[in-house]
LUMVOSE-472041 format. One record per residue: x, y, z of N, C-alpha, C in turn; residue in three letters; residue number from 1. Coordinates in nm, 2 decimals. Each point is the difference from the previous one (the first is absolute). Layout:
REM residues N
+--------+--------+--------+--------+--------+--------+--------+--------+--------+-----+-----+
!    n_x !    n_y !    n_z !   ca_x !   ca_y !   ca_z !    c_x !    c_y !    c_z ! res !   n !
+--------+--------+--------+--------+--------+--------+--------+--------+--------+-----+-----+
!      X !      Y !      Z !      X !      Y !      Z !      X !      Y !      Z ! ALA ! NUM !
...
+--------+--------+--------+--------+--------+--------+--------+--------+--------+-----+-----+
***
This chain:
REM residues 186
+--------+--------+--------+--------+--------+--------+--------+--------+--------+-----+-----+
!    n_x !    n_y !    n_z !   ca_x !   ca_y !   ca_z !    c_x !    c_y !    c_z ! res !   n !
+--------+--------+--------+--------+--------+--------+--------+--------+--------+-----+-----+
!   1.33 !   3.22 !   2.46 !   0.16 !  -0.07 !  -0.11 !  -0.04 !  -0.15 !   0.01 ! MET !   1 !
!  -0.02 !  -0.07 !   0.16 !  -0.04 !  -0.14 !  -0.02 !  -0.05 !  -0.06 !  -0.11 ! LYS !   2 !
!  -0.13 !   0.10 !  -0.01 !  -0.14 !  -0.07 !  -0.09 !   0.06 !  -0.04 !  -0.19 ! LYS !   3 !
!   0.08 !   0.15 !   0.03 !   0.05 !   0.00 !  -0.19 !   0.11 !  -0.18 !   0.08 ! ARG !   4 !
!   0.07 !   0.03 !   0.06 !   0.07 !  -0.18 !  -0.04 !  -0.06 !  -0.08 !  -0.01 ! ALA !   5 !
!  -0.08 !  -0.02 !   0.11 !  -0.12 !  -0.10 !  -0.04 !  -0.03 !  -0.07 !  -0.12 ! ARG !   6 !
!  -0.06 !   0.11 !  -0.06 !  -0.10 !   0.02 !  -0.11 !   0.12 !  -0.04 !  -0.10 ! ILE !   7 !
!   0.14 !   0.04 !  -0.01 !   0.12 !  -0.05 !  -0.09 !   0.00 !  -0.12 !  -0.02 ! LEU !   8 !
!  -0.03 !  -0.07 !   0.17 !   0.06 !  -0.17 !   0.01 !  -0.10 !  -0.02 !  -0.04 ! VAL !   9 !
!  -0.14 !   0.03 !  -0.01 !  -0.12 !  -0.03 !  -0.03 !   0.02 !  -0.01 !  -0.15 ! LEU !  10 !
!   0.04 !   0.09 !  -0.04 !  -0.04 !  -0.02 !  -0.18 !   0.15 !  -0.11 !  -0.02 ! MET !  11 !
!   0.11 !   0.05 !   0.03 !   0.12 !  -0.09 !  -0.02 !  -0.05 !  -0.14 !   0.02 ! LEU !  12 !
!  -0.04 !  -0.05 !   0.06 !  -0.05 !  -0.12 !   0.05 !  -0.09 !  -0.08 !  -0.16 ! SER !  13 !
!  -0.12 !   0.12 !   0.04 !  -0.10 !   0.00 !  -0.11 !   0.10 !  -0.06 !  -0.13 ! LEU !  14 !
!   0.07 !   0.06 !  -0.08 !   0.05 !   0.02 !  -0.09 !   0.08 !  -0.16 !  -0.03 ! LEU !  15 !
!   0.10 !   0.00 !   0.12 !   0.02 !  -0.15 !   0.02 !  -0.07 !  -0.10 !  -0.03 ! PHE !  16 !
!  -0.08 !   0.02 !   0.05 !  -0.18 !  -0.13 !   0.02 !  -0.01 !  -0.03 !  -0.14 ! VAL !  17 !
!  -0.05 !   0.14 !  -0.06 !  -0.04 !   0.00 !  -0.14 !   0.13 !  -0.08 !  -0.15 ! VAL !  18 !
!   0.09 !   0.08 !   0.04 !   0.08 !  -0.04 !  -0.10 !   0.05 !  -0.13 !   0.02 ! SER !  19 !
!   0.06 !  -0.07 !   0.13 !   0.00 !  -0.09 !   0.00 !  -0.15 !  -0.07 !  -0.05 ! PHE !  20 !
!  -0.08 !  -0.03 !   0.05 !  -0.10 !  -0.06 !  -0.09 !  -0.01 !   0.00 !  -0.13 ! THR !  21 !
!   0.05 !   0.09 !  -0.08 !  -0.01 !   0.03 !  -0.14 !   0.11 !  -0.04 !  -0.04 ! THR !  22 !
!   0.10 !  -0.07 !   0.04 !   0.13 !  -0.06 !  -0.04 !  -0.08 !  -0.19 !  -0.01 ! LEU !  23 !
!   0.00 !  -0.03 !   0.14 !  -0.06 !  -0.09 !   0.02 !  -0.13 !  -0.04 !  -0.12 ! SER !  24 !
!  -0.06 !   0.06 !  -0.02 !  -0.14 !  -0.02 !  -0.15 !   0.08 !  -0.05 !  -0.05 ! SER !  25 !
!   0.08 !   0.10 !  -0.04 !   0.05 !  -0.03 !  -0.19 !   0.06 !  -0.13 !   0.02 ! ALA !  26 !
!   0.05 !  -0.06 !   0.11 !   0.08 !  -0.10 !  -0.01 !   0.14 !   0.00 !  -0.09 ! GLY !  27 !
!   0.08 !   0.08 !   0.03 !   0.17 !   0.01 !  -0.05 !   0.06 !  -0.07 !   0.09 ! VAL !  28 !
!   0.10 !  -0.07 !   0.00 !   0.12 !  -0.02 !   0.05 !   0.08 !   0.06 !  -0.03 ! GLY !  29 !
!   0.12 !  -0.06 !   0.01 !   0.08 !   0.08 !  -0.05 !   0.04 !   0.04 !  -0.15 ! VAL !  30 !
!   0.06 !   0.11 !   0.02 !   0.02 !   0.10 !  -0.12 !   0.08 !  -0.05 !  -0.07 ! VAL !  31 !
!   0.04 !  -0.05 !  -0.12 !   0.09 !  -0.04 !  -0.04 !   0.09 !   0.04 !  -0.15 ! VAL !  32 !
!   0.09 !   0.06 !   0.04 !   0.07 !   0.09 !  -0.12 !   0.06 !  -0.07 !  -0.11 ! ASP !  33 !
!  -0.06 !  -0.02 !  -0.13 !   0.03 !  -0.08 !  -0.07 !   0.10 !   0.08 !  -0.13 ! LEU !  34 !
!   0.06 !  -0.05 !  -0.03 !   0.08 !   0.00 !  -0.10 !   0.01 !  -0.12 !  -0.12 ! ASP !  35 !
!  -0.11 !   0.05 !  -0.08 !  -0.08 !  -0.15 !  -0.07 !   0.14 !  -0.06 !  -0.11 ! PRO !  36 !
!   0.01 !  -0.13 !  -0.04 !   0.10 !  -0.10 !  -0.07 !  -0.15 !   0.01 !  -0.10 ! VAL !  37 !
!   0.00 !   0.06 !  -0.13 !  -0.10 !   0.01 !  -0.08 !  -0.01 !  -0.20 !  -0.03 ! MET !  38 !
!  -0.15 !  -0.03 !   0.03 !  -0.04 !  -0.12 !  -0.08 !   0.11 !  -0.14 !   0.16 ! GLY !  39 !
!  -0.02 !   0.02 !   0.11 !   0.05 !  -0.06 !   0.11 !  -0.17 !  -0.04 !   0.06 ! HIS !  40 !
!   0.03 !  -0.08 !   0.06 !  -0.14 !  -0.02 !   0.09 !   0.02 !   0.05 !   0.15 ! TRP !  41 !
!  -0.06 !   0.02 !   0.07 !  -0.03 !   0.07 !   0.15 !  -0.06 !  -0.10 !   0.04 ! TYR !  42 !
!   0.00 !  -0.02 !   0.07 !  -0.08 !  -0.07 !   0.13 !  -0.07 !   0.05 !   0.09 ! LYS !  43 !
!  -0.11 !   0.04 !   0.05 !  -0.14 !   0.09 !   0.06 !   0.01 !  -0.10 !   0.08 ! PHE !  44 !
!   0.00 !   0.06 !   0.14 !  -0.12 !  -0.09 !   0.12 !  -0.18 !   0.05 !   0.00 ! TYR !  45 !
!  -0.08 !  -0.06 !   0.07 !  -0.12 !   0.11 !   0.02 !  -0.07 !  -0.08 !   0.04 ! TRP !  46 !
!  -0.14 !   0.07 !   0.04 !  -0.09 !  -0.07 !   0.10 !  -0.19 !   0.07 !  -0.06 ! SER !  47 !
!  -0.08 !  -0.10 !   0.01 !  -0.11 !   0.07 !  -0.01 !  -0.09 !  -0.13 !  -0.05 ! GLY !  48 !
!  -0.10 !   0.09 !  -0.06 !  -0.09 !  -0.08 !   0.00 !  -0.12 !   0.03 !   0.12 ! GLY !  49 !
!  -0.10 !  -0.09 !  -0.02 !  -0.17 !   0.00 !   0.09 !   0.06 !  -0.01 !   0.14 ! GLU !  50 !
!  -0.01 !   0.12 !   0.11 !   0.01 !   0.03 !   0.10 !   0.17 !   0.04 !   0.09 ! GLY !  51 !
!   0.08 !   0.00 !  -0.10 !   0.12 !   0.05 !  -0.01 !   0.05 !   0.13 !  -0.05 ! VAL !  52 !
!   0.05 !   0.06 !   0.08 !   0.05 !   0.14 !  -0.01 !   0.12 !   0.01 !  -0.17 ! ILE !  53 !
!   0.00 !   0.03 !  -0.06 !   0.09 !  -0.04 !  -0.13 !   0.08 !   0.08 !   0.05 ! PRO !  54 !
!   0.11 !  -0.07 !  -0.04 !   0.17 !   0.05 !   0.04 !   0.10 !  -0.03 !  -0.12 ! TYR !  55 !
!   0.08 !   0.13 !  -0.03 !   0.11 !  -0.08 !  -0.08 !   0.11 !   0.14 !   0.03 ! SER !  56 !
!   0.10 !   0.00 !  -0.05 !   0.13 !   0.07 !   0.01 !  -0.02 !   0.07 !  -0.09 ! ASP !  57 !
!   0.09 !   0.13 !   0.02 !  -0.03 !   0.09 !  -0.14 !   0.14 !   0.03 !  -0.08 ! MET !  58 !
!  -0.02 !  -0.06 !  -0.14 !   0.09 !   0.01 !  -0.05 !   0.04 !   0.13 !  -0.06 ! TYR !  59 !
!   0.13 !   0.12 !  -0.02 !   0.00 !   0.08 !  -0.05 !   0.13 !   0.03 !  -0.10 ! LYS !  60 !
!  -0.07 !   0.05 !  -0.12 !   0.10 !  -0.03 !  -0.11 !  -0.03 !   0.17 !  -0.09 ! PHE !  61 !
!   0.10 !   0.02 !  -0.04 !  -0.02 !   0.07 !  -0.12 !   0.07 !  -0.08 !  -0.16 ! THR !  62 !
!  -0.11 !   0.03 !  -0.09 !   0.04 !  -0.09 !  -0.18 !   0.04 !   0.12 !  -0.03 ! VAL !  63 !
!   0.12 !   0.01 !  -0.09 !   0.06 !   0.01 !  -0.15 !  -0.06 !   0.01 !  -0.09 ! THR !  64 !
!  -0.07 !  -0.06 !  -0.03 !  -0.11 !  -0.04 !  -0.12 !  -0.09 !  -0.05 !  -0.05 ! GLU !  65 !
!  -0.09 !   0.06 !  -0.08 !  -0.12 !  -0.08 !   0.02 !   0.00 !  -0.14 !  -0.02 ! ASP !  66 !
!  -0.09 !  -0.10 !   0.09 !  -0.01 !  -0.14 !   0.04 !  -0.03 !  -0.05 !   0.06 ! THR !  67 !
!  -0.08 !  -0.13 !   0.02 !  -0.09 !  -0.07 !   0.13 !   0.02 !  -0.02 !   0.10 ! TYR !  68 !
!  -0.07 !  -0.04 !   0.07 !   0.04 !  -0.07 !   0.13 !  -0.12 !  -0.12 !  -0.02 ! LEU !  69 !
!   0.08 !  -0.15 !   0.06 !  -0.08 !  -0.07 !  -0.02 !  -0.05 !  -0.08 !   0.13 ! TYR !  70 !
!  -0.10 !  -0.06 !  -0.02 !  -0.02 !  -0.06 !   0.14 !  -0.08 !  -0.15 !   0.01 ! VAL !  71 !
!   0.08 !  -0.06 !   0.10 !  -0.06 !  -0.17 !  -0.01 !  -0.02 !  -0.08 !   0.14 ! THR !  72 !
!  -0.10 !   0.01 !  -0.03 !  -0.06 !  -0.15 !   0.16 !   0.10 !  -0.04 !  -0.06 ! ASP !  73 !
!  -0.03 !  -0.14 !   0.13 !   0.11 !  -0.10 !  -0.01 !  -0.05 !  -0.12 !   0.06 ! ALA !  74 !
!   0.09 !  -0.13 !   0.03 !  -0.04 !  -0.08 !   0.08 !  -0.14 !   0.00 !   0.04 ! TYR !  75 !
!  -0.10 !   0.01 !   0.02 !  -0.12 !  -0.02 !   0.02 !  -0.13 !   0.12 !  -0.06 ! LEU !  76 !
!  -0.02 !  -0.07 !  -0.13 !  -0.11 !   0.10 !  -0.07 !  -0.10 !   0.06 !   0.03 ! SER !  77 !
!  -0.07 !   0.06 !   0.07 !  -0.10 !   0.07 !  -0.04 !  -0.02 !   0.13 !   0.07 ! GLY !  78 !
!   0.13 !   0.06 !   0.03 !   0.02 !   0.12 !   0.09 !  -0.04 !   0.09 !  -0.18 ! ASP !  79 !
!  -0.06 !   0.14 !   0.11 !   0.01 !   0.09 !  -0.15 !   0.03 !   0.14 !   0.07 ! GLN !  80 !
!   0.09 !   0.08 !  -0.05 !   0.08 !   0.14 !   0.06 !  -0.06 !   0.12 !  -0.09 ! PHE !  81 !
!  -0.03 !   0.06 !   0.14 !  -0.05 !   0.22 !  -0.02 !   0.18 !   0.01 !   0.02 ! LYS !  82 !
!   0.05 !   0.07 !  -0.12 !   0.11 !   0.06 !   0.04 !   0.00 !   0.17 !   0.01 ! LEU !  83 !
!   0.09 !   0.08 !   0.11 !   0.01 !   0.08 !  -0.04 !   0.08 !   0.06 !   0.02 ! TRP !  84 !
!   0.04 !   0.13 !  -0.06 !   0.09 !   0.14 !   0.01 !   0.03 !   0.09 !   0.06 ! ASN !  85 !
!   0.03 !   0.00 !   0.16 !   0.04 !   0.09 !   0.12 !  -0.19 !  -0.03 !  -0.04 ! PHE !  86 !
!  -0.06 !   0.10 !   0.02 !  -0.17 !   0.01 !   0.08 !  -0.02 !   0.00 !  -0.12 ! ASP !  87 !
!  -0.06 !  -0.05 !  -0.15 !  -0.06 !  -0.02 !  -0.10 !   0.00 !  -0.15 !  -0.10 ! SER !  88 !
!  -0.15 !   0.00 !   0.05 !  -0.02 !  -0.16 !  -0.08 !   0.12 !   0.04 !  -0.16 ! SER !  89 !
!   0.04 !  -0.13 !   0.01 !   0.08 !  -0.07 !  -0.12 !  -0.07 !  -0.06 !  -0.09 ! PHE !  90 !
!  -0.07 !  -0.06 !   0.03 !  -0.06 !  -0.13 !  -0.09 !  -0.06 !  -0.10 !   0.11 ! GLY !  91 !
!   0.01 !  -0.09 !  -0.06 !  -0.02 !  -0.13 !   0.03 !   0.01 !  -0.19 !  -0.10 ! MET !  92 !
!   0.09 !  -0.08 !   0.06 !   0.03 !  -0.08 !  -0.08 !  -0.15 !  -0.10 !  -0.05 ! THR !  93 !
!   0.05 !  -0.11 !  -0.11 !  -0.11 !  -0.04 !  -0.01 !  -0.08 !  -0.12 !   0.11 ! SER !  94 !
!  -0.10 !  -0.04 !   0.00 !  -0.10 !  -0.12 !   0.03 !   0.07 !  -0.11 !  -0.02 ! SER !  95 !
!  -0.03 !  -0.11 !   0.12 !  -0.01 !  -0.12 !  -0.11 !  -0.03 !  -0.12 !   0.10 ! VAL !  96 !
!   0.00 !  -0.11 !   0.00 !  -0.07 !  -0.09 !   0.07 !   0.08 !  -0.01 !   0.14 ! ASP !  97 !
!  -0.01 !  -0.09 !   0.10 !   0.04 !   0.00 !   0.14 !   0.03 !  -0.17 !  -0.09 ! GLN !  98 !
!   0.09 !  -0.09 !   0.07 !   0.08 !  -0.14 !  -0.01 !   0.10 !   0.01 !  -0.07 ! GLY !  99 !
!   0.05 !   0.05 !  -0.01 !   0.19 !  -0.08 !  -0.14 !   0.06 !   0.05 !   0.13 ! TYR ! 100 !
!   0.07 !  -0.09 !   0.03 !   0.14 !   0.03 !   0.05 !   0.12 !  -0.05 !  -0.04 ! ASN ! 101 !
!   0.15 !   0.00 !   0.06 !   0.11 !  -0.02 !  -0.08 !   0.02 !  -0.07 !   0.13 ! VAL ! 102 !
!   0.05 !  -0.06 !   0.03 !   0.10 !  -0.14 !   0.08 !   0.12 !   0.03 !   0.02 ! ILE ! 103 !
!   0.07 !  -0.03 !   0.07 !   0.10 !   0.07 !   0.02 !   0.09 !   0.07 !  -0.13 ! ASN ! 104 !
!  -0.04 !   0.16 !   0.01 !   0.05 !   0.04 !  -0.18 !   0.17 !   0.01 !   0.05 ! PRO ! 105 !
!   0.05 !   0.00 !  -0.11 !   0.11 !   0.09 !   0.00 !  -0.03 !   0.17 !  -0.02 ! HIS ! 106 !
!   0.10 !   0.10 !   0.13 !  -0.01 !   0.10 !  -0.06 !   0.13 !   0.06 !  -0.02 ! GLU ! 107 !
!  -0.05 !   0.04 !  -0.20 !   0.08 !   0.06 !  -0.04 !  -0.07 !   0.06 !  -0.10 ! ASN ! 108 !
!   0.05 !   0.10 !  -0.11 !  -0.03 !   0.07 !  -0.05 !  -0.09 !  -0.09 !  -0.10 ! GLN ! 109 !
!   0.06 !  -0.08 !  -0.03 !  -0.08 !  -0.11 !  -0.12 !  -0.08 !  -0.01 !   0.05 ! THR ! 110 !
!  -0.07 !  -0.07 !   0.10 !  -0.07 !  -0.08 !   0.09 !  -0.15 !   0.13 !   0.01 ! PHE ! 111 !
!   0.04 !   0.14 !  -0.01 !  -0.06 !   0.12 !   0.03 !  -0.08 !  -0.01 !  -0.15 ! VAL ! 112 !
!   0.07 !   0.06 !  -0.06 !  -0.02 !   0.02 !  -0.18 !  -0.10 !  -0.14 !  -0.06 ! GLN ! 113 !
!   0.00 !  -0.12 !   0.05 !  -0.06 !  -0.12 !  -0.02 !  -0.13 !   0.08 !   0.06 ! GLN ! 114 !
!   0.01 !   0.03 !   0.13 !  -0.14 !  -0.01 !   0.09 !  -0.08 !   0.16 !  -0.09 ! GLU ! 115 !
!   0.05 !   0.09 !  -0.02 !  -0.04 !   0.14 !  -0.08 !  -0.09 !  -0.06 !  -0.11 ! TYR ! 116 !
!   0.11 !  -0.09 !  -0.09 !  -0.09 !  -0.05 !  -0.12 !  -0.11 !  -0.10 !  -0.01 ! ASP ! 117 !
!   0.02 !  -0.09 !   0.13 !  -0.11 !  -0.12 !   0.02 !  -0.15 !   0.01 !  -0.05 ! SER ! 118 !
!   0.03 !   0.16 !   0.03 !  -0.22 !   0.04 !   0.03 !  -0.07 !  -0.12 !   0.14 ! GLY ! 119 !
!   0.05 !  -0.02 !   0.02 !  -0.05 !  -0.03 !   0.22 !   0.01 !   0.04 !   0.07 ! LYS ! 120 !
!   0.08 !   0.13 !   0.04 !   0.00 !   0.13 !   0.05 !   0.00 !   0.07 !  -0.05 ! TYR ! 121 !
!  -0.06 !   0.11 !   0.09 !   0.01 !   0.10 !  -0.01 !   0.06 !   0.15 !  -0.04 ! SER ! 122 !
!  -0.02 !   0.02 !  -0.05 !   0.15 !   0.10 !  -0.12 !  -0.08 !   0.12 !  -0.03 ! THR ! 123 !
!   0.08 !   0.10 !   0.01 !   0.03 !   0.09 !  -0.05 !   0.06 !   0.13 !  -0.12 ! GLY ! 124 !
!   0.04 !   0.05 !  -0.03 !   0.05 !   0.11 !  -0.08 !  -0.03 !   0.10 !  -0.04 ! MET ! 125 !
!   0.09 !   0.10 !   0.12 !  -0.06 !   0.12 !   0.01 !   0.15 !   0.11 !  -0.06 ! PHE ! 126 !
!  -0.06 !   0.14 !  -0.09 !   0.09 !   0.03 !  -0.05 !   0.06 !   0.11 !   0.09 ! ALA ! 127 !
!   0.15 !   0.07 !   0.00 !   0.06 !   0.02 !   0.06 !   0.07 !   0.09 !  -0.10 ! LEU ! 128 !
!  -0.02 !   0.16 !   0.03 !   0.04 !   0.16 !  -0.13 !   0.17 !   0.04 !   0.13 ! GLU ! 129 !
!   0.06 !   0.01 !  -0.11 !   0.13 !   0.03 !  -0.01 !   0.03 !   0.13 !   0.11 ! ALA ! 130 !
!   0.10 !  -0.02 !   0.09 !   0.03 !   0.14 !   0.08 !  -0.07 !  -0.02 !   0.10 ! GLY ! 131 !
!  -0.16 !  -0.07 !   0.04 !  -0.06 !   0.01 !   0.10 !   0.08 !  -0.13 !   0.07 ! GLU ! 132 !
!  -0.07 !   0.10 !   0.16 !  -0.01 !  -0.13 !   0.12 !  -0.06 !  -0.06 !   0.02 ! SER ! 133 !
!   0.03 !  -0.10 !   0.10 !  -0.11 !  -0.10 !  -0.01 !   0.02 !  -0.05 !   0.20 ! TYR ! 134 !
!  -0.16 !   0.00 !   0.03 !  -0.01 !  -0.07 !   0.14 !  -0.08 !  -0.09 !  -0.02 ! GLY ! 135 !
!   0.02 !  -0.14 !  -0.02 !  -0.12 !  -0.13 !  -0.01 !   0.02 !  -0.07 !   0.12 ! ILE ! 136 !
!  -0.18 !  -0.02 !   0.01 !  -0.04 !  -0.09 !   0.16 !  -0.07 !  -0.08 !  -0.12 ! THR ! 137 !
!   0.04 !  -0.12 !   0.04 !  -0.15 !  -0.10 !   0.01 !  -0.10 !  -0.03 !   0.05 ! PHE ! 138 !
!  -0.13 !   0.03 !   0.04 !  -0.07 !  -0.09 !   0.06 !  -0.07 !  -0.13 !  -0.08 ! ASP ! 139 !
!  -0.01 !  -0.06 !   0.08 !  -0.12 !  -0.11 !  -0.05 !  -0.15 !   0.01 !   0.01 ! ALA ! 140 !
!  -0.06 !   0.02 !  -0.12 !  -0.16 !   0.04 !  -0.01 !  -0.06 !  -0.15 !   0.01 ! PHE ! 141 !
!   0.11 !  -0.11 !  -0.11 !  -0.05 !  -0.15 !   0.12 !   0.08 !  -0.03 !   0.08 ! VAL ! 142 !
!  -0.03 !  -0.05 !   0.03 !   0.11 !  -0.11 !   0.13 !  -0.04 !  -0.08 !   0.03 ! GLY ! 143 !
!  -0.03 !  -0.12 !  -0.03 !  -0.08 !  -0.12 !   0.08 !   0.09 !  -0.07 !   0.11 ! PRO ! 144 !
!   0.16 !   0.00 !  -0.01 !   0.10 !  -0.06 !   0.05 !   0.05 !   0.09 !   0.13 ! PHE ! 145 !
!  -0.06 !   0.21 !   0.01 !   0.06 !   0.02 !   0.09 !   0.10 !   0.05 !   0.00 ! GLY ! 146 !
!   0.11 !  -0.03 !  -0.12 !   0.12 !   0.03 !   0.03 !   0.09 !  -0.05 !  -0.16 ! GLY ! 147 !
!   0.15 !  -0.01 !  -0.04 !   0.06 !  -0.05 !  -0.02 !   0.15 !   0.09 !  -0.08 ! GLY ! 148 !
!   0.01 !  -0.04 !  -0.12 !   0.13 !   0.04 !  -0.02 !  -0.06 !   0.02 !  -0.16 ! GLY ! 149 !
!   0.07 !   0.10 !  -0.07 !  -0.09 !   0.02 !  -0.14 !   0.15 !   0.07 !  -0.07 ! SER ! 150 !
!  -0.01 !   0.05 !  -0.15 !   0.15 !   0.03 !  -0.04 !  -0.07 !   0.14 !  -0.11 ! TYR ! 151 !
!   0.13 !   0.16 !   0.03 !  -0.02 !   0.01 !  -0.11 !   0.14 !   0.06 !  -0.08 ! PHE ! 152 !
!  -0.03 !   0.05 !  -0.14 !   0.12 !   0.08 !  -0.07 !   0.00 !   0.08 !  -0.06 ! LYS ! 153 !
!   0.06 !   0.11 !  -0.07 !  -0.01 !   0.10 !  -0.03 !   0.13 !  -0.01 !  -0.12 ! ILE ! 154 !
!  -0.08 !   0.01 !  -0.11 !   0.01 !   0.00 !  -0.18 !   0.04 !  -0.12 !  -0.04 ! GLY ! 155 !
!   0.08 !   0.01 !  -0.11 !   0.01 !  -0.10 !  -0.07 !  -0.14 !  -0.14 !   0.00 ! GLU ! 156 !
!  -0.08 !   0.02 !  -0.10 !  -0.11 !   0.00 !  -0.07 !   0.00 !  -0.21 !   0.05 ! ALA ! 157 !
!  -0.09 !  -0.03 !   0.05 !  -0.04 !  -0.18 !  -0.03 !  -0.01 !  -0.02 !  -0.14 ! SER ! 158 !
!   0.06 !  -0.14 !   0.02 !  -0.05 !  -0.07 !  -0.12 !  -0.09 !   0.05 !  -0.09 ! SER ! 159 !
!  -0.03 !   0.06 !  -0.09 !  -0.14 !   0.00 !  -0.04 !  -0.08 !  -0.10 !  -0.11 ! ALA ! 160 !
!   0.17 !  -0.06 !  -0.06 !  -0.04 !  -0.10 !  -0.09 !   0.00 !  -0.18 !   0.02 ! VAL ! 161 !
!  -0.04 !  -0.03 !   0.05 !   0.11 !  -0.17 !   0.06 !   0.09 !  -0.07 !  -0.09 ! PRO ! 162 !
!   0.01 !  -0.05 !   0.09 !   0.15 !  -0.07 !  -0.12 !   0.00 !  -0.10 !  -0.08 ! GLU ! 163 !
!  -0.13 !  -0.06 !   0.02 !  -0.01 !  -0.10 !  -0.14 !  -0.07 !   0.06 !  -0.11 ! PRO ! 164 !
!  -0.09 !   0.12 !   0.02 !  -0.05 !   0.08 !  -0.11 !   0.11 !   0.06 !  -0.06 ! PHE ! 165 !
!   0.18 !   0.07 !   0.08 !   0.06 !   0.02 !  -0.06 !   0.07 !  -0.07 !  -0.09 ! THR ! 166 !
!   0.00 !  -0.13 !   0.03 !   0.13 !  -0.12 !  -0.11 !  -0.11 !  -0.02 !  -0.09 ! ALA ! 167 !
!  -0.14 !  -0.03 !   0.01 !  -0.09 !   0.03 !  -0.10 !   0.03 !   0.10 !  -0.13 ! LEU ! 168 !
!  -0.01 !   0.14 !   0.04 !   0.02 !   0.11 !  -0.07 !   0.14 !  -0.02 !  -0.04 ! LEU ! 169 !
!   0.09 !  -0.01 !   0.03 !   0.19 !   0.00 !  -0.04 !  -0.01 !  -0.14 !  -0.10 ! PHE ! 170 !
!  -0.08 !  -0.12 !   0.01 !  -0.02 !  -0.09 !  -0.09 !  -0.02 !   0.04 !  -0.13 ! GLY ! 171 !
!  -0.17 !   0.05 !   0.02 !  -0.10 !   0.08 !  -0.12 !   0.11 !   0.08 !  -0.08 ! LEU ! 172 !
!   0.05 !   0.11 !   0.09 !   0.16 !   0.08 !  -0.09 !   0.07 !  -0.07 !  -0.07 ! GLY ! 173 !
!   0.10 !  -0.09 !   0.07 !   0.06 !  -0.08 !  -0.07 !  -0.03 !  -0.09 !  -0.16 ! LEU ! 174 !
!  -0.11 !  -0.01 !   0.02 !  -0.10 !  -0.12 !  -0.09 !  -0.01 !   0.12 !  -0.15 ! ALA ! 175 !
!  -0.06 !   0.14 !   0.05 !  -0.01 !   0.07 !  -0.08 !   0.12 !   0.10 !  -0.07 ! GLY ! 176 !
!   0.12 !  -0.02 !   0.07 !   0.10 !   0.06 !  -0.03 !   0.08 !  -0.13 !  -0.12 ! LEU ! 177 !
!  -0.02 !  -0.12 !   0.06 !   0.04 !  -0.12 !  -0.12 !  -0.05 !   0.01 !  -0.08 ! ALA ! 178 !
!  -0.16 !   0.02 !  -0.02 !  -0.06 !   0.02 !  -0.06 !   0.02 !   0.08 !  -0.14 ! GLY ! 179 !
!   0.04 !   0.09 !   0.06 !   0.02 !   0.14 !  -0.06 !   0.11 !  -0.02 !  -0.11 ! LEU ! 180 !
!   0.14 !  -0.03 !   0.10 !   0.08 !  -0.03 !  -0.09 !  -0.02 !  -0.11 !  -0.11 ! ARG ! 181 !
!  -0.07 !  -0.11 !   0.02 !   0.01 !  -0.09 !  -0.11 !  -0.11 !   0.06 !  -0.13 ! ARG ! 182 !
!  -0.07 !   0.07 !   0.08 !  -0.04 !   0.06 !  -0.13 !   0.08 !   0.14 !  -0.14 ! LYS ! 183 !
!   0.06 !   0.03 !   0.13 !   0.10 !   0.07 !  -0.11 !   0.10 !  -0.05 !  -0.11 ! ILE ! 184 !
!   0.05 !  -0.17 !   0.07 !   0.07 !  -0.04 !  -0.05 !  -0.09 !  -0.07 !  -0.08 ! ARG ! 185 !
!  -0.10 !  -0.01 !  -0.04 !  -0.08 !  -0.08 !  -0.14 !  -0.02 !   0.13 !  -0.11 ! LYS ! 186 !
+--------+--------+--------+--------+--------+--------+--------+--------+--------+-----+-----+
***
């Protein structure tokens, strides 16, 4: 009987050590249950890069419609992220040169959208399917600074057409309508 108890204690201890090692090497911090506001940028903190154990919180959510997950680095350029959906690889953000940084950033939705659109930071856009549940974590695949803060949002597409070009298109459309009206009058 004592031998069985010792074996059981040994097996439970081994199971505890293995599960703790698996959790700590996965680098998951707090699990955040998120009820996402479409188009809102959420800040996430991470650590990683050469010689640093990757770490980020897990963000769990379910989407009700087909949409996208947008991710952007911010502040200091040069980081690149590998995304995980629970235990499956979900993709990587773009690769960029190191060196661009923002001095005294204004942490608001407009600032983050400008960082995403600037092309100076690592970004990514990942398809999300309606009715699916996700558990997203971020590993710094390249992290020359060892850690930092970055952003993600769910839904509401990034501005695909830059504002000056939109104004130009609108102006050309008005000029075309004016020309058409003038032609009809003659």
